[in-house]
C-alpha positions, 0 to 999 in steps of 0.5 A: 581717233577714228569716228564712226557714226551710224545712219541714226546718228546722221539723222540726229545730226540733221535734226539738230541742224534744223536751225539756220546757222552761219557756221560751216557745213557739219562733219558727219562721218569719218572713215578710212576707206575712200568713197567709190567714184560717182556713177554715170547717170542722166537727169530726170525731168524737173517737176516744175518751178521752184525745184532745184537739182541736188546731186547724188552722193555716196553715204556711209553706214557702219552696218553696210558700208557705202550706199548711194543717195540718189540725185533728185529735184528738191523744192527750195525751202525759200526763194533766193536759196541755192544748194551747196552739195556735200562732199567727202574730203581727206583729213588727218588720215580719214575721209570726212563727209561735209554735209550740204546746205542751203544758202544765198550763194553756193560755197565750196564743195570740194571741187567735185564735178557732180554734173548738171550745173555743179562742175566743181565751182559754183552753180551753172544750172540757174539763178534767182531774179525777182523771186523767180528761179531761171533754169539753164536749159543747156545743163538741165532737163527742163520742159515744163517750167516757166523761166528758162534760158540757154547758156553754154557751159564749157567744162574740163572733163579731164578728171571725171567721176572722182567723188572726194577731195584729197587723198589718193586720186582725189581732187586737190581743189581748195576754197577760193576767197569767195567760197571762204566768205560763203562759209560765214553766211547764213546756212540752212541744213537739208530739209525734212524731205531731204532727210527722208530721202536719205533715210529711204536710201539707207533702207534700200539694199539695191543702193548699197555698193556691196550689191550694186558695185558702183552702179546703183539701180536708182541713180536719180529721181524726179522727187525726193523719197520717191524711189519707184514709178515715173522719173526714177532712173538707174545708173548707166554705168559705174564710175570709169575707175571703179574698184571694190572697197578692199582695193581702194587705198586711203593713202595721201597723194592726189590729182589736180582738178582739170589736170590730166592724170599721167598715163604710165606705160603698162609695158614697163610697170604693171598696175598692181592695184588694178582689179579688172581690165577696165581699171588698166590704163590704155595700152601703150602707144609709141610713134616710130621715128627711124628716119625711114618713112616707109619703115616707120609706117610698117612699124606703126601698122604692126604696133596697131595690130598688137594693140588691137589684139591686146584690147580684144583680150582685155575685153574678153577677160572683162566680159568673163569677170562681169559674168562671174559678178552676175552669177554672184548677184544671183546666188547672193554669196557672202562677203568672204566669197566675193572677196575671194573672187575679186582677188582672183580677178586681180590676179587674172588682170595682173597676169594679162597685163604682165603678158601684154607688157612682155609682148610690148617689150619684145616688139620694141626690141625686135620690131621690123627694121630694128637691129638685132 
């Protein structure tokens, strides 16, 4: 059965969870549309000692769809606690949101790479010692805190900006034995200021995906619930694989964290799910190997010319579609008109990819030196 809960229900759940508990994180929402990819953004300066970074995430409203809850620095409720971020996960045909919590150790958060110390497992942004929090300067923007250290963190960024576990395109990570043990430990739900931060985000039209198309104007803040002034940063870009809601499938089938996605050649099978040229896989590349070095070099040069031209055509179409998006924003058109535009964009993108696929196929059949 599909569960749909409004923002009011979310805040009520936070209030009910105000007492520390040893149970697992609360399930807040269950919907059928996959959340957008995480936007690309920077981290504002840490306000001072005792603040811990909490990543941004996509929340959901029955009335407006997905909206971005900005990343922010939060004053820890008590020394010794760390933040386990919330995450979306595919479960029984729906995407379910598991609420974040405070605890002595960081638990499972879906294997999601939120960045800034939260790289899918545990937390590399700092640690507690003798009642003081020490910040890892290599992953945090900290200049005005007392205790700092430098620890280089090597991160596998093959799978980037994916904001959910399981389902089509989701992370396949599962809890380790240690993370399972954390589930049974004492947890403290989001603090009142975090609830206020969420509520403030839910009333800001700029943060809804229907307005920002995956690139929120307020991506991160220096302090919770303060959405203007110093320390408020906009997203640098939407997630690389961003697609509008009507193009995001909820069917199962996922990719492994740390494992590269297969790059299927568009020269054979065009991507029917691509809406914009930026959604397409890289233009196919092959290495000629006829045994004739000079001939192979000539073939390679011709192929690179074709690839360069095709990339330019993709960029030109992407710019044209971006301009249409901007005009839509200025006119504040209806959802129905937006959908029509996106359908037209999808058709344009597929036609371009089909054209490029045919060109690649003809080149392979008639490349210089190839027998006809």
